[in-house]
Each structure stands twice: as C-alpha cells, then as structure tokens.
FIDRENKE-356501 format. One record per residue (C-alpha): residue number from 0; residue in three letters; chain; x, y, z. Coordinates in Angstrom, 2 decimals. Layout:
BEGIN
<site k="NUM" r="ALA" c="A" X="X" Y="Y" Z="Z"/>
...
END
This chain:
BEGIN
<site k="0" r="MET" c="A" X="7.50" Y="-11.32" Z="-44.16"/>
<site k="1" r="ALA" c="A" X="9.62" Y="-8.12" Z="-44.19"/>
<site k="2" r="VAL" c="A" X="7.68" Y="-4.04" Z="-43.89"/>
<site k="3" r="ASP" c="A" X="9.71" Y="-2.95" Z="-46.49"/>
<site k="4" r="ALA" c="A" X="7.54" Y="-5.71" Z="-48.98"/>
<site k="5" r="GLN" c="A" X="4.71" Y="-4.93" Z="-47.88"/>
<site k="6" r="LEU" c="A" X="4.45" Y="-1.59" Z="-49.28"/>
<site k="7" r="PRO" c="A" X="5.93" Y="0.23" Z="-52.34"/>
<site k="8" r="ARG" c="A" X="8.60" Y="2.69" Z="-52.05"/>
<site k="9" r="THR" c="A" X="6.68" Y="5.93" Z="-52.16"/>
<site k="10" r="ARG" c="A" X="7.05" Y="8.95" Z="-49.63"/>
<site k="11" r="SER" c="A" X="3.37" Y="8.29" Z="-48.46"/>
<site k="12" r="SER" c="A" X="4.54" Y="4.71" Z="-47.60"/>
<site k="13" r="LEU" c="A" X="7.56" Y="6.21" Z="-46.13"/>
<site k="14" r="LEU" c="A" X="5.52" Y="8.89" Z="-43.91"/>
<site k="15" r="GLN" c="A" X="3.54" Y="5.87" Z="-43.48"/>
<site k="16" r="LEU" c="A" X="6.11" Y="3.65" Z="-41.49"/>
<site k="17" r="ARG" c="A" X="8.00" Y="6.45" Z="-40.06"/>
<site k="18" r="GLN" c="A" X="4.21" Y="7.18" Z="-37.89"/>
<site k="19" r="SER" c="A" X="4.06" Y="3.45" Z="-37.16"/>
<site k="20" r="LEU" c="A" X="7.66" Y="3.38" Z="-35.97"/>
<site k="21" r="SER" c="A" X="6.99" Y="6.38" Z="-33.96"/>
<site k="22" r="GLU" c="A" X="3.70" Y="4.64" Z="-32.58"/>
<site k="23" r="ALA" c="A" X="5.47" Y="1.45" Z="-32.12"/>
<site k="24" r="ARG" c="A" X="8.26" Y="3.21" Z="-29.81"/>
<site k="25" r="GLU" c="A" X="5.78" Y="5.00" Z="-27.38"/>
<site k="26" r="GLY" c="A" X="3.97" Y="1.86" Z="-27.09"/>
<site k="27" r="HIS" c="A" X="7.03" Y="-0.08" Z="-26.18"/>
<site k="28" r="ALA" c="A" X="7.82" Y="2.71" Z="-23.95"/>
<site k="29" r="LEU" c="A" X="4.44" Y="2.78" Z="-22.20"/>
<site k="30" r="LEU" c="A" X="4.78" Y="-1.27" Z="-21.81"/>
<site k="31" r="GLU" c="A" X="8.68" Y="-0.58" Z="-20.35"/>
<site k="32" r="ARG" c="A" X="6.69" Y="1.15" Z="-17.63"/>
<site k="33" r="LYS" c="A" X="4.05" Y="-1.52" Z="-17.18"/>
<site k="34" r="ARG" c="A" X="6.64" Y="-3.88" Z="-16.89"/>
<site k="35" r="GLU" c="A" X="8.37" Y="-2.16" Z="-14.43"/>
<site k="36" r="VAL" c="A" X="5.37" Y="-1.55" Z="-12.30"/>
<site k="37" r="LEU" c="A" X="4.42" Y="-5.04" Z="-12.69"/>
<site k="38" r="LEU" c="A" X="7.75" Y="-6.23" Z="-11.61"/>
<site k="39" r="ARG" c="A" X="8.17" Y="-4.42" Z="-8.63"/>
<site k="40" r="GLU" c="A" X="4.65" Y="-5.67" Z="-7.47"/>
<site k="41" r="VAL" c="A" X="5.13" Y="-9.06" Z="-8.17"/>
<site k="42" r="TRP" c="A" X="8.40" Y="-8.69" Z="-5.91"/>
<site k="43" r="GLU" c="A" X="6.27" Y="-7.19" Z="-3.19"/>
<site k="44" r="LEU" c="A" X="3.33" Y="-9.87" Z="-3.57"/>
<site k="45" r="MET" c="A" X="5.89" Y="-12.58" Z="-3.39"/>
<site k="46" r="ARG" c="A" X="7.47" Y="-11.33" Z="-0.01"/>
<site k="47" r="ALA" c="A" X="3.80" Y="-10.73" Z="1.57"/>
<site k="48" r="ALA" c="A" X="3.05" Y="-14.28" Z="0.19"/>
<site k="49" r="ARG" c="A" X="6.02" Y="-15.77" Z="2.53"/>
<site k="50" r="GLN" c="A" X="5.02" Y="-13.59" Z="5.28"/>
<site k="51" r="HIS" c="A" X="1.31" Y="-14.79" Z="5.62"/>
<site k="52" r="GLU" c="A" X="2.66" Y="-18.31" Z="4.88"/>
<site k="53" r="GLY" c="A" X="4.85" Y="-18.35" Z="7.85"/>
<site k="54" r="ARG" c="A" X="1.42" Y="-17.12" Z="9.61"/>
<site k="55" r="VAL" c="A" X="-0.44" Y="-19.75" Z="8.44"/>
<site k="56" r="ARG" c="A" X="2.20" Y="-22.50" Z="8.94"/>
<site k="57" r="GLU" c="A" X="2.26" Y="-21.76" Z="12.68"/>
<site k="58" r="ARG" c="A" X="-1.40" Y="-21.09" Z="12.81"/>
<site k="59" r="PHE" c="A" X="-1.51" Y="-24.62" Z="11.69"/>
<site k="60" r="ASP" c="A" X="1.07" Y="-25.82" Z="13.90"/>
<site k="61" r="ALA" c="A" X="-0.79" Y="-24.02" Z="17.07"/>
<site k="62" r="ALA" c="A" X="-4.42" Y="-26.02" Z="15.84"/>
<site k="63" r="HIS" c="A" X="-2.80" Y="-29.03" Z="15.12"/>
<site k="64" r="ALA" c="A" X="-1.00" Y="-28.82" Z="19.13"/>
<site k="65" r="ALA" c="A" X="-4.40" Y="-27.94" Z="20.55"/>
<site k="66" r="LEU" c="A" X="-6.10" Y="-30.58" Z="18.72"/>
<site k="67" r="ARG" c="A" X="-3.72" Y="-33.41" Z="20.24"/>
<site k="68" r="ALA" c="A" X="-4.02" Y="-31.94" Z="23.44"/>
<site k="69" r="ALA" c="A" X="-7.40" Y="-32.12" Z="22.87"/>
<site k="70" r="ARG" c="A" X="-7.70" Y="-36.02" Z="22.17"/>
<site k="71" r="LEU" c="A" X="-5.36" Y="-36.21" Z="25.22"/>
<site k="72" r="ASP" c="A" X="-7.55" Y="-34.06" Z="27.76"/>
<site k="73" r="ALA" c="A" X="-11.25" Y="-35.20" Z="26.60"/>
<site k="74" r="GLY" c="A" X="-10.57" Y="-38.65" Z="24.22"/>
<site k="75" r="SER" c="A" X="-10.73" Y="-39.00" Z="20.49"/>
<site k="76" r="GLU" c="A" X="-14.18" Y="-39.75" Z="20.56"/>
<site k="77" r="ALA" c="A" X="-15.71" Y="-36.33" Z="22.57"/>
<site k="78" r="VAL" c="A" X="-13.14" Y="-34.61" Z="20.56"/>
<site k="79" r="ARG" c="A" X="-15.12" Y="-36.32" Z="17.19"/>
<site k="80" r="TRP" c="A" X="-18.35" Y="-35.11" Z="18.61"/>
<site k="81" r="ALA" c="A" X="-17.31" Y="-31.88" Z="19.10"/>
<site k="82" r="LEU" c="A" X="-16.13" Y="-30.90" Z="15.67"/>
<site k="83" r="LEU" c="A" X="-19.53" Y="-32.49" Z="14.34"/>
<site k="84" r="ALA" c="A" X="-21.22" Y="-29.18" Z="15.86"/>
<site k="85" r="PRO" c="A" X="-21.08" Y="-25.63" Z="13.88"/>
<site k="86" r="SER" c="A" X="-18.19" Y="-23.84" Z="15.42"/>
<site k="87" r="ALA" c="A" X="-18.81" Y="-20.46" Z="13.49"/>
<site k="88" r="GLN" c="A" X="-20.97" Y="-18.80" Z="11.11"/>
<site k="89" r="THR" c="A" X="-18.52" Y="-17.46" Z="8.05"/>
<site k="90" r="SER" c="A" X="-19.29" Y="-14.87" Z="5.35"/>
<site k="91" r="CYS" c="A" X="-17.10" Y="-14.34" Z="2.15"/>
<site k="92" r="ARG" c="A" X="-16.99" Y="-11.70" Z="-0.17"/>
<site k="93" r="VAL" c="A" X="-14.91" Y="-11.52" Z="-3.28"/>
<site k="94" r="ASP" c="A" X="-14.12" Y="-8.44" Z="-4.94"/>
<site k="95" r="VAL" c="A" X="-11.47" Y="-6.83" Z="-7.39"/>
<site k="96" r="ARG" c="A" X="-8.90" Y="-4.19" Z="-7.84"/>
<site k="97" r="ASN" c="A" X="-7.43" Y="-2.76" Z="-10.87"/>
<site k="98" r="LEU" c="A" X="-3.27" Y="-2.93" Z="-11.16"/>
<site k="99" r="MET" c="A" X="-2.48" Y="-1.83" Z="-14.99"/>
<site k="100" r="GLY" c="A" X="-5.51" Y="-3.65" Z="-16.26"/>
<site k="101" r="VAL" c="A" X="-4.78" Y="-6.68" Z="-14.19"/>
<site k="102" r="ALA" c="A" X="-7.80" Y="-8.00" Z="-12.03"/>
<site k="103" r="LEU" c="A" X="-6.60" Y="-9.08" Z="-8.88"/>
<site k="104" r="PRO" c="A" X="-8.81" Y="-10.28" Z="-5.91"/>
<site k="105" r="SER" c="A" X="-9.49" Y="-8.42" Z="-2.71"/>
<site k="106" r="VAL" c="A" X="-11.05" Y="-11.50" Z="-0.24"/>
<site k="107" r="ASP" c="A" X="-13.35" Y="-10.60" Z="2.93"/>
<site k="108" r="LEU" c="A" X="-13.38" Y="-13.23" Z="5.14"/>
<site k="109" r="THR" c="A" X="-15.74" Y="-12.53" Z="8.04"/>
<site k="110" r="VAL" c="A" X="-15.44" Y="-15.71" Z="10.92"/>
<site k="111" r="VAL" c="A" X="-18.21" Y="-15.52" Z="13.66"/>
<site k="112" r="PRO" c="A" X="-17.78" Y="-17.51" Z="16.29"/>
<site k="113" r="GLU" c="A" X="-20.85" Y="-20.01" Z="17.43"/>
<site k="114" r="ARG" c="A" X="-21.54" Y="-20.30" Z="21.14"/>
<site k="115" r="LEU" c="A" X="-20.75" Y="-24.12" Z="21.88"/>
<site k="116" r="THR" c="A" X="-23.77" Y="-26.49" Z="23.26"/>
<site k="117" r="THR" c="A" X="-22.29" Y="-27.60" Z="26.53"/>
<site k="118" r="SER" c="A" X="-23.51" Y="-30.66" Z="28.45"/>
<site k="119" r="ALA" c="A" X="-24.32" Y="-30.68" Z="32.31"/>
<site k="120" r="GLY" c="A" X="-20.79" Y="-31.21" Z="32.91"/>
<site k="121" r="GLY" c="A" X="-19.33" Y="-28.42" Z="30.34"/>
<site k="122" r="THR" c="A" X="-17.08" Y="-28.33" Z="27.96"/>
<site k="123" r="PRO" c="A" X="-13.41" Y="-29.54" Z="28.11"/>
<site k="124" r="VAL" c="A" X="-11.46" Y="-26.46" Z="28.12"/>
<site k="125" r="ALA" c="A" X="-9.48" Y="-28.28" Z="25.72"/>
<site k="126" r="LEU" c="A" X="-11.88" Y="-28.79" Z="22.96"/>
<site k="127" r="ASP" c="A" X="-12.88" Y="-24.46" Z="23.04"/>
<site k="128" r="ALA" c="A" X="-9.15" Y="-23.76" Z="22.63"/>
<site k="129" r="THR" c="A" X="-9.35" Y="-26.50" Z="19.72"/>
<site k="130" r="ARG" c="A" X="-11.94" Y="-24.86" Z="17.86"/>
<site k="131" r="ARG" c="A" X="-10.32" Y="-21.33" Z="18.55"/>
<site k="132" r="ARG" c="A" X="-7.64" Y="-22.13" Z="17.44"/>
<site k="133" r="TRP" c="A" X="-8.59" Y="-23.62" Z="13.97"/>
<site k="134" r="LEU" c="A" X="-11.06" Y="-20.30" Z="13.93"/>
<site k="135" r="GLU" c="A" X="-7.92" Y="-18.47" Z="13.90"/>
<site k="136" r="VAL" c="A" X="-6.63" Y="-20.79" Z="10.53"/>
<site k="137" r="ALA" c="A" X="-9.36" Y="-19.76" Z="8.63"/>
<site k="138" r="GLU" c="A" X="-9.20" Y="-16.19" Z="9.51"/>
<site k="139" r="VAL" c="A" X="-5.57" Y="-16.02" Z="8.47"/>
<site k="140" r="LEU" c="A" X="-6.54" Y="-18.27" Z="4.79"/>
<site k="141" r="ALA" c="A" X="-8.06" Y="-15.60" Z="3.41"/>
<site k="142" r="VAL" c="A" X="-4.83" Y="-13.21" Z="3.19"/>
<site k="143" r="TRP" c="A" X="-3.29" Y="-15.80" Z="2.13"/>
<site k="144" r="ALA" c="A" X="-5.64" Y="-16.75" Z="-0.64"/>
<site k="145" r="GLU" c="A" X="-5.92" Y="-13.01" Z="-1.88"/>
<site k="146" r="THR" c="A" X="-2.09" Y="-12.94" Z="-1.62"/>
<site k="147" r="TYR" c="A" X="-1.50" Y="-15.64" Z="-3.96"/>
<site k="148" r="GLY" c="A" X="-3.92" Y="-15.27" Z="-6.06"/>
<site k="149" r="SER" c="A" X="-2.48" Y="-11.71" Z="-7.03"/>
<site k="150" r="VAL" c="A" X="0.79" Y="-12.77" Z="-7.38"/>
<site k="151" r="TRP" c="A" X="-0.21" Y="-15.38" Z="-10.45"/>
<site k="152" r="ARG" c="A" X="-2.55" Y="-13.43" Z="-11.79"/>
<site k="153" r="VAL" c="A" X="0.58" Y="-10.38" Z="-11.85"/>
<site k="154" r="ALA" c="A" X="3.32" Y="-12.84" Z="-12.81"/>
<site k="155" r="ALA" c="A" X="1.05" Y="-13.71" Z="-16.00"/>
<site k="156" r="GLU" c="A" X="0.15" Y="-10.32" Z="-16.74"/>
<site k="157" r="LEU" c="A" X="3.97" Y="-9.77" Z="-16.39"/>
<site k="158" r="ALA" c="A" X="5.01" Y="-12.33" Z="-18.93"/>
<site k="159" r="ARG" c="A" X="2.50" Y="-11.26" Z="-21.54"/>
<site k="160" r="THR" c="A" X="4.00" Y="-8.00" Z="-20.92"/>
<site k="161" r="GLN" c="A" X="7.76" Y="-9.17" Z="-21.16"/>
<site k="162" r="ARG" c="A" X="6.45" Y="-10.83" Z="-24.71"/>
<site k="163" r="ARG" c="A" X="4.97" Y="-7.95" Z="-26.12"/>
<site k="164" r="VAL" c="A" X="8.20" Y="-5.95" Z="-25.23"/>
<site k="165" r="ALA" c="A" X="10.45" Y="-8.54" Z="-27.05"/>
<site k="166" r="ALA" c="A" X="8.12" Y="-8.48" Z="-29.39"/>
<site k="167" r="LEU" c="A" X="8.51" Y="-4.72" Z="-30.23"/>
<site k="168" r="GLU" c="A" X="12.13" Y="-4.84" Z="-29.74"/>
<site k="169" r="GLN" c="A" X="13.55" Y="-7.67" Z="-31.59"/>
<site k="170" r="VAL" c="A" X="10.43" Y="-7.96" Z="-34.58"/>
<site k="171" r="LEU" c="A" X="8.04" Y="-4.98" Z="-35.54"/>
<site k="172" r="ILE" c="A" X="10.96" Y="-1.63" Z="-34.65"/>
<site k="173" r="PRO" c="A" X="13.88" Y="-3.32" Z="-36.82"/>
<site k="174" r="GLU" c="A" X="11.36" Y="-4.64" Z="-39.61"/>
<site k="175" r="LEU" c="A" X="10.07" Y="-0.73" Z="-39.22"/>
<site k="176" r="GLU" c="A" X="13.66" Y="0.97" Z="-39.35"/>
<site k="177" r="GLU" c="A" X="14.83" Y="-1.52" Z="-42.33"/>
<site k="178" r="GLY" c="A" X="11.94" Y="-0.63" Z="-44.25"/>
<site k="179" r="ILE" c="A" X="12.26" Y="2.99" Z="-43.57"/>
<site k="180" r="ARG" c="A" X="15.88" Y="2.68" Z="-44.84"/>
<site k="181" r="ALA" c="A" X="15.37" Y="0.66" Z="-48.10"/>
<site k="182" r="ILE" c="A" X="12.30" Y="3.04" Z="-49.02"/>
<site k="183" r="GLU" c="A" X="14.34" Y="6.01" Z="-47.89"/>
<site k="184" r="GLU" c="A" X="17.62" Y="4.45" Z="-50.31"/>
<site k="185" r="THR" c="A" X="15.14" Y="4.15" Z="-53.15"/>
<site k="186" r="LEU" c="A" X="14.40" Y="7.74" Z="-52.76"/>
<site k="187" r="GLU" c="A" X="18.11" Y="9.28" Z="-52.73"/>
<site k="188" r="GLU" c="A" X="18.65" Y="6.97" Z="-55.56"/>
<site k="189" r="ALA" c="A" X="15.54" Y="8.06" Z="-57.41"/>
<site k="190" r="ASP" c="A" X="16.65" Y="11.80" Z="-56.25"/>
<site k="191" r="ARG" c="A" X="20.28" Y="11.26" Z="-57.49"/>
<site k="192" r="GLU" c="A" X="19.19" Y="9.49" Z="-61.09"/>
<site k="193" r="GLY" c="A" X="16.64" Y="12.85" Z="-61.70"/>
<site k="194" r="PHE" c="A" X="19.08" Y="15.29" Z="-60.60"/>
<site k="195" r="VAL" c="A" X="21.40" Y="13.53" Z="-63.57"/>
<site k="196" r="ARG" c="A" X="18.76" Y="13.47" Z="-66.10"/>
<site k="197" r="THR" c="A" X="18.01" Y="16.99" Z="-65.05"/>
<site k="198" r="LYS" c="A" X="21.12" Y="18.27" Z="-65.48"/>
<site k="199" r="ARG" c="A" X="22.02" Y="16.08" Z="-69.19"/>
<site k="200" r="VAL" c="A" X="18.53" Y="17.89" Z="-70.47"/>
<site k="201" r="LYS" c="A" X="20.01" Y="21.32" Z="-69.40"/>
<site k="202" r="ALA" c="A" X="22.99" Y="20.66" Z="-71.10"/>
<site k="203" r="ARG" c="A" X="21.29" Y="19.08" Z="-74.01"/>
<site k="204" r="LEU" c="A" X="19.03" Y="22.89" Z="-74.13"/>
<site k="205" r="GLU" c="A" X="22.00" Y="24.88" Z="-73.89"/>
<site k="206" r="GLN" c="A" X="24.03" Y="22.85" Z="-76.50"/>
<site k="207" r="GLU" c="A" X="21.10" Y="23.39" Z="-78.81"/>
<site k="208" r="ARG" c="A" X="20.59" Y="27.30" Z="-77.94"/>
<site k="209" r="SER" c="A" X="24.48" Y="27.81" Z="-78.53"/>
<site k="210" r="GLU" c="A" X="24.22" Y="25.88" Z="-81.75"/>
<site k="211" r="ALA" c="A" X="21.30" Y="28.12" Z="-82.80"/>
<site k="212" r="ASP" c="A" X="23.18" Y="31.33" Z="-81.70"/>
<site k="213" r="ARG" c="A" X="25.52" Y="30.48" Z="-83.81"/>
<site k="214" r="ALA" c="A" X="23.25" Y="29.68" Z="-87.15"/>
END
C-alpha cells in the first residue's frame, strides 16, 4: 500500500512524512557507509584467505612428501605405529571481534609437540620430520579457518545490508516522497480553493456594503 493512502492528507500527516523521510535518508546514508566498510573488509579478507590457502597447500604438500619419505625409509608398518602415538598437545580458544555489528571469529590455536617415545634403536629421522611437518599444518589451519569464517560472515552481512539499502532506495524513500507530493498537492489545492472563496466572500461583502450605502 502506498504511503499517501495510509494517512489523511493533512498538515500533520505532511510533517510526519517529512520526518520519516528525513530518518529514512539518514538511515540510508549510514547503511551506505556500512556497505562500503563491509565491501572493503570482505575484499581484504578474501585476499588474505587466498594467501593463507596457499600456505596451507604448501604445508600439506610438505607433510605428504615427508610421509612418503618416511614410508620409504622406515616402512609403512613403522609409520602406522608411530602415528598412533600422541604427537602434540593442542588447545584452541575462539573469541570474537566486532566489525560494524558483525561478530567475527578470532582463533587462538596452541600446539605443543610431545616427546616421541623411542625404541632402543632410536626413532628414524624421517618419522620425526613427518611429525614436525604435520604439526606445521595444524599451526596454519587456525589462521585459515579464522579468515574463511570471517569472509562468510562479512559477506552475509554485506548481502543483508545491500538488500536494506535497495529497499530504502527503491521502495520506502520513493513512497515517502510520493506521499509528500500527494499531500502537498492536496493542501495547495485546498489553499487555492480557500483563497477563491475568501475573495468571493470579500467581494460579496463589499457589494452588500456598497448597496447599503446607496440605499
């Protein structure tokens, strides 16, 4: 339903619509600034995510290469048993930081390597290298997960903000402007009709007074 159909065409309604239009324009300006900040942030996060993804791929490649080398050096069975032993103690804490009302994850992952249990013959160097490589993978995954989580949250808020901006630009503000114009036209027409009636009454009074003076 159009705004002008919801209110009587009075000066009080006109003031109300003008106030609503002013608030809508202020809200639009704030949302525009928020959209700019979010758009800039999402591009920066996506660039960072690509960089972190490259590091993660490098660490995974190095870890798989070390695993293949360990299997060749120590044998698949030795590697399988070595993988059963705990390699590190990990602790993870996820906090949040606020960006324009968006809660973004902040991941803090701590990896403390465990001492390997060695046999009388010692632990093959390849096994120890493999363990270190996979622990390096764990270290970079925290930053990667934090960045990707932030990308999705900022992108979702950006989409919501864009919908709200579009609703203001395409629906609410035009309807308010249309309602104001309609009420202004009605009031101007009423003023013109009142002016005409006043002139007619004034002319009639002057005519009556003139006739009374002649009598």
